[in-house]
C-alpha positions in Angstrom: 45.2 -16.3 -43.9 44.7 -13.2 -45.3 40.9 -13.1 -44.6 41.5 -13.9 -40.8 41.4 -10.3 -39.4 38.5 -9.2 -41.8 36.8 -12.6 -40.1 37.9 -11.1 -36.7 36.5 -7.7 -37.4 33.2 -8.8 -39.1 32.6 -10.8 -35.5 33.5 -7.9 -33.1 31.5 -5.6 -34.9 28.3 -8.6 -34.7 29.4 -8.7 -31.2 29.5 -5.1 -30.5 26.0 -4.4 -31.9 24.3 -6.9 -30.2 25.4 -5.9 -27.2 24.3 -2.3 -27.8 20.9 -3.7 -28.7 20.9 -4.0 -25.1 19.3 -7.5 -25.2 19.7 -9.4 -21.9 20.2 -13.6 -21.4 17.0 -15.3 -20.4 19.4 -15.9 -17.3 20.6 -12.7 -16.4 16.9 -11.3 -16.5 15.6 -14.2 -14.4 18.0 -13.5 -12.2 17.6 -9.8 -12.0 13.6 -10.1 -11.9 14.0 -12.7 -8.6 15.0 -10.1 -6.1 12.2 -7.4 -7.3 9.0 -9.9 -6.7 7.0 -10.4 -4.1 4.1 -13.0 -2.7 1.2 -11.5 -1.7 -1.2 -13.7 0.2 -4.6 -13.8 2.5 -4.1 -14.5 5.9 -7.6 -16.6 5.6 -7.7 -18.0 1.8 -4.9 -19.9 0.1 -5.2 -17.6 -3.1 -2.1 -15.9 -3.3 -1.0 -13.4 -6.5 2.7 -11.8 -7.4 3.6 -8.4 -7.5 7.1 -6.5 -8.0 8.8 -3.5 -6.7 8.2 -0.3 -8.7 10.1 3.2 -7.3 8.0 5.3 -5.3 8.5 7.4 -1.6 11.6 6.8 -0.5 10.4 5.7 3.4 8.1 2.8 2.1 8.5 0.1 -0.4 6.1 0.4 -3.4 4.9 -2.6 -5.1 2.5 -2.7 -8.3 0.1 -5.9 -8.9 -3.6 -6.6 -10.0 -6.4 -5.2 -8.2 -8.8 -8.1 -8.7 -7.3 -9.7 -5.8 -7.1 -7.3 -3.4 -10.6 -6.1 -3.8 -11.7 -9.0 -2.3 -12.4 -8.8 1.9 -9.7 -10.3 4.2 -6.7 -8.7 5.2 -3.5 -9.6 3.2 0.5 -10.0 3.4 3.3 -10.0 1.6 6.3 -12.0 1.5 9.5 -11.1 0.1 12.1 -12.9 -1.6 14.4 -13.0 1.5 11.5 -14.5 3.4 10.4 -12.1 5.8 6.8 -11.0 5.8 5.3 -7.9 5.5 1.9 -6.2 7.2 0.8 -4.6 3.7 0.3 -0.4 5.3 -1.9 0.7 2.2 -3.4 0.0 -1.1 -4.4 2.1 -4.1 -6.8 0.7 -6.9 -6.1 2.6 -10.1 -8.9 4.1 -11.9 -10.9 4.2 -14.9 -11.5 0.1 -14.4 -7.8 -0.7 -15.1 -6.9 -4.3 -13.0 -3.7 -2.4 -11.3 -2.9 -1.5 -7.8 -0.6 -0.1 -5.7 0.5 -1.8 -2.5 3.2 -0.3 0.4 4.6 -1.5 3.7 7.0 0.0 5.7 10.5 -1.0 5.7 12.5 -1.6 8.7 14.8 1.2 7.8 14.1 4.4 6.4 14.8 3.9 2.9 13.2 0.6 1.0 16.6 -1.7 0.1 14.6 -3.8 -2.2 15.3 -3.6 -6.1 13.0 -1.7 -8.3 12.3 -3.0 -11.8 12.9 -1.0 -14.5 9.8 0.3 -16.7 10.3 -0.2 -20.4 8.1 0.9 -23.4 5.3 -0.9 -24.1 5.3 0.5 -27.4 8.0 -1.5 -28.6 6.4 -4.7 -28.6 5.1 -6.0 -31.9 3.5 -9.3 -32.6 6.1 -12.4 -32.2 8.2 -10.5 -29.5 9.9 -12.9 -26.8 8.5 -11.8 -23.6 9.5 -13.2 -20.2 7.3 -13.7 -16.8 8.5 -14.5 -13.3 6.0 -15.0 -10.3 5.0 -17.6 -8.1 2.8 -20.3 -9.4 -0.5 -21.5 -7.5 1.1 -24.7 -6.5 4.0 -23.3 -4.9 3.5 -22.7 -1.3 7.1 -21.9 -1.0 8.9 -18.8 -2.4 9.8 -21.0 -5.3 9.4 -18.4 -8.5 8.8 -19.8 -11.4 10.4 -18.0 -14.7 9.1 -18.8 -18.4 9.2 -17.6 -21.7 6.7 -16.4 -24.3 5.6 -14.8 -27.6 3.2 -11.7 -28.2 0.6 -13.0 -30.3 -1.8 -9.8 -30.3 -2.0 -6.5 -29.1 -5.9 -6.0 -28.9 -7.8 -3.5 -26.5 -10.1 -5.4 -24.1 -11.6 -4.3 -20.3 -9.9 -3.4 -17.3 -7.0 -2.3 -19.3 -5.7 -5.4 -20.3 -4.1 -5.0 -24.0 -1.6 -7.5 -24.7 -2.3 -11.3 -25.1 0.5 -14.0 -25.3 1.3 -17.6 -25.2 3.0 -19.0 -22.0 2.1 -22.2 -20.7 1.6 -23.1 -16.9 1.4 -20.1 -14.9 -1.5 -20.1 -13.2 -1.5 -17.9 -10.3 1.2 -15.8 -11.2 -1.2 -12.7 -11.8 0.5 -9.9 -10.9 3.6 -10.6 -12.2 6.1 -8.7 -14.2 6.1 -9.2 -18.2 9.6 -8.1 -19.3 11.2 -7.8 -22.7 14.2 -8.9 -24.2 16.2 -5.8 -22.0 14.6 -7.6 -18.8 12.5 -3.9 -18.6 8.7 -4.1 -18.0 6.3 -3.5 -20.7 3.2 -5.3 -19.0 1.8 -7.0 -16.0 0.4 -10.2 -16.3 -3.2 -10.7 -15.2 -5.5 -13.4 -16.3 -5.7 -16.6 -18.6 -8.3 -16.8 -21.7 -10.6 -18.6 -19.1 -10.3 -16.2 -16.5 -11.1 -13.3 -18.6 -14.2 -14.7 -19.0 -15.1 -15.5 -15.9 -14.3 -12.0 -14.9 -16.1 -10.2 -17.5 -19.1 -12.2 -16.9 -19.5 -11.6 -12.9 -19.0 -7.4 -13.1 -21.0 -7.3 -16.3 -18.8 -5.1 -17.7 -20.0 -3.0 -20.9 -17.6 -3.4 -24.0 -17.2 -1.5 -27.1 -17.7 -3.1 -30.5 -14.0 -3.6 -30.9 -13.8 -5.2 -27.7 -16.6 -7.4 -28.2 -15.2 -9.0 -31.3 -11.7 -9.6 -29.1 -14.2 -11.4 -26.5 -15.9 -13.5 -29.1 -12.4 -14.5 -30.2 -11.2 -15.5 -26.7 -14.6 -17.5 -26.4 -13.5 -19.3 -29.6 -10.7 -20.3 -28.4 -11.3 -21.7 -25.3 -14.0 -23.7 -26.9 -11.2 -24.5 -30.0 -8.6 -25.6 -27.5 -7.6 -28.3 -24.9 -5.2 -26.2 -22.8 -7.4 -23.5 -21.2 -4.8 -22.0 -19.7 -2.2 -21.5 -22.4 -3.1 -18.2 -23.7 -3.0 -14.9 -21.2 -3.6 -11.1 -20.9 -1.6 -8.6 -19.7 -2.0 -4.8 -18.7 0.2 -2.6 -20.8 2.5 -1.2 -18.4 1.9 2.7 -19.6 -1.5 2.3 -17.6 0.7 2.6 -15.2 2.6 5.5 -16.1 -0.4 7.3 -17.2 -3.0 6.3 -14.4 0.0 6.0 -11.2 -0.5 9.5 -10.4 -4.6 9.4 -10.0 -4.5 6.0 -8.1 -7.0 6.1 -5.4 -7.5 4.5 -1.5 -9.5 1.7 -1.9 -9.3 0.3 1.4 -7.2 0.2 4.5 -5.6 -3.8 5.3 -6.4 -4.2 9.1 -3.2 -4.6 10.3 -2.3 -5.3 14.1 0.8 -6.6 15.2 -1.0 -7.1 18.5 -4.3 -9.0 17.3 -6.4 -5.9 17.7 -9.7 -5.9 16.0 -10.6 -2.7 13.7 -13.6 -4.0 12.4 -16.0 -2.3 14.4 -13.9 1.0 14.3 -14.0 0.9 10.0 -17.9 0.2 10.1 -18.5 3.1 12.4 -16.5 5.4 10.5 -17.7 3.8 6.7 -21.3 5.1 8.3 -20.3 8.6 9.6 -20.8 7.9 13.4 -18.0 10.0 14.3 -18.9 10.0 18.0 -19.0 6.2 18.4 -15.8 6.0 16.3 -14.0 8.4 18.3 -14.9 6.4 21.6 -13.9 3.3 19.9 -10.6 4.7 18.6 -10.0 5.8 22.5 -10.5 1.7 23.3 -8.4 0.5 20.6 -5.2 3.1 21.7 -5.7 1.2 25.2 -5.6 -2.1 23.9 -2.5 -0.9 21.4 -0.7 -0.2 24.6 -1.6 -3.7 26.7 -3.3 -0.9 29.1 -7.4 -2.0 28.2 -7.7 -3.7 32.1 -6.4 -0.5 33.5 -7.6 2.1 31.4 -5.0 4.7 31.6 -2.1 5.3 29.5 1.3 5.9 31.1 4.3 8.0 29.4 6.3 4.9 28.0 3.0 3.6 26.3 2.7 6.4 24.4 6.5 6.5 23.4 6.1 3.0 22.2 2.8 3.0 20.4 3.2 0.0 18.0 3.4 2.1 14.2 1.9 -0.4 12.4 -1.5 -0.2 14.7 -1.0 3.6 14.8 -0.7 3.5 10.9 -4.0 1.4 10.3 -5.7 3.5 13.0 -5.1 6.9 10.9 -5.6 5.4 7.7 -9.1 4.6 8.6 -9.5 8.0 9.7 -8.3 9.4 6.7 -9.9 7.5 4.1 -13.4 7.9 5.6 -12.8 11.9 6.2 -11.6 12.2 2.9 -8.1 13.5 4.3 -9.8 15.7 7.1 -9.7 13.7 10.1 -6.4 11.3 11.4 -3.5 11.8 13.8 -1.1 12.6 11.0 -3.5 15.2 10.0 -3.4 16.8 13.8 0.3 16.6 14.0 0.6 18.9 11.3 -1.3 20.9 12.6 0.1 20.6 15.8 3.8 21.3 14.3 2.6 23.9 12.1 1.5 26.5 15.5 4.8 25.5 16.9 3.9 23.1 19.6 7.0 20.8 18.5 9.5 18.7 20.3 12.0 21.8 20.7 9.3 24.1 22.2 8.5 21.5 25.0 12.0 20.6 25.5 13.0 24.4 26.0 10.0 24.4 28.4 11.3 21.1 30.7 14.8 22.5 30.6 13.6 25.9 32.2 14.0 28.1 28.4 10.4 28.8 28.4 7.7 29.5 31.3 4.6 27.3 31.4 2.6 30.2 30.4 4.7 30.4 26.9 3.9 27.1 26.5 0.6 27.0 27.4 0.3 29.5 24.3 0.9 26.8 21.8 -1.7 24.2 23.2 -4.4 26.9 23.0 -3.6 27.7 19.6 -3.8 23.9 18.6 -7.1 23.7 20.5 -8.3 26.6 18.6 -7.2 25.7 15.2 -8.7 22.4 15.4 -12.3 23.3 17.1 -11.5 21.9 20.6 -12.1 25.1 22.2 -14.8 27.8 21.6 -15.4 31.0 24.0 -12.4 30.4 25.7 -13.2 27.3 27.0 -12.4 23.5 26.4 -15.1 21.5 25.4 -16.0 17.7 24.7 -15.5 17.9 21.4 -18.0 15.1 19.9 -20.6 16.8 21.3 -20.8 19.0 18.6 -19.5 16.9 15.4 -21.1 16.4 12.4 -19.8 15.6 9.1 -19.7 18.9 8.0 -17.6 20.3 10.8 -15.4 22.8 9.4 -12.4 22.3 11.7 -9.6 20.2 10.1 -7.8 17.9 12.2 -10.8 18.2 14.8 -11.0 13.8 15.1 -10.2 11.6 16.7 -10.2 13.3 20.6 -10.8 10.9 22.5 -7.2 8.6 21.8 -5.4 12.3 22.2 -7.4 13.8 25.0 -9.9 11.5 25.9 -8.3 8.0 26.8 -6.8 7.3 30.0 -9.1 10.5 31.4 -9.6 8.0 34.5 -6.2 7.9 35.5 -5.0 5.9 38.3 -6.7 5.4 42.0 -6.3 8.0 44.1 -4.4 5.9 46.9 -2.0 5.0 43.9 0.8 7.3 44.2 3.4 5.7 42.3 0.7 4.7 39.5 0.0 8.8 39.6 3.8 9.6 38.8 3.7 7.4 35.5 0.0 8.8 34.4 0.3 11.0 31.3 -1.6 14.1 31.9 -4.1 15.0 29.0 -1.6 17.5 27.2 0.9 15.6 27.6 -0.7 12.7 26.0 -0.9 15.1 23.0 2.6 16.0 23.2 3.8 12.4 23.3 1.2 11.2 21.0 2.1 13.3 18.3 5.9 12.8 18.9 5.3 9.3 18.1 2.8 9.8 14.9 6.0 12.1 13.9 8.6 9.0 14.8 6.4 6.4 12.7 6.4 9.1 9.7 2.7 9.0 9.5 
């Protein structure tokens, strides 16, 4: 019995060292991942991928996933663990041919309450290291995640950022899923099987370095040798996410609408640099979004309640195709910078500022964005071109022109509800601010 204390002590030391290593049970890892993974799918196709939450700006939810699925045409949606469906508001594709993308959506509150996964250290991976993957397999139509374990087989550089090769069974459709280590920390983003890698590289006609050609040839030989083509898979090291995150560039704007509005024409006009027609189309879209397409004029309540998602889609399209020069959010910041904000307007309404005093701010804003010249207001698109020096010059029709027709002369009740041009400016920008565009 005199050896019992020593045995107990050694057992306690072993347990302590195991706990200090930070390794988690597979059950614990699976539980943590389940709350943080999402399903990203196309409205028009049956395909889908997986993504997972990462830390980002506080007023949006940010998801990391693979880019190859998102580069396809078609509107995509996102489904979270609580079975809520979200419209994607922005997609940022990573540069340097890295198959990663950051996706964001607007949460219900001011803060994203979904847990972000902890980013680990890819360099800690070794051949033989255990890894775990959790995502939504292609055969699952419901939000039923699949959790699998695997082993790192190789750490070799390949095109599109792929650099971790592992052996895992049956995870078709889980592209974009987190690959985590024994601590439950993300070390890679799951991408493609051997077969998918070959198909992708051939379709893209990607040029490979000598070392990559050797790796590619090994993949070809594996496919020709093994019967289970979906056993061997590739992931993108998470250090590439950390390295290039700040350089992620906008690739496209998801054409999101809550009321069935089609933004295809606006997108095409903007892409072609047809500013005049794009501006007119924007004015029409704002009327449709407000449910006033047939009336062709806006009431105060319409502007106060414009859909944030639809405003965001229109704003993102203008921002993208003008390289950040045009858009509602750009105009709102300029409007606020010349002190034409809510407090000045409220002071005017309450009698704390004269109409003439308030008009100074309208004039200052008009001059700042090029809506006034030689002391006069003008029809903006008559002099607009791609090289206009005025930031915030457009859209104009949606801000001032939409609803210019107004109600009929005999409709006195409707005339009381009609928002005059510069009242529309104020109300629209207050809505833009409330939507956090």
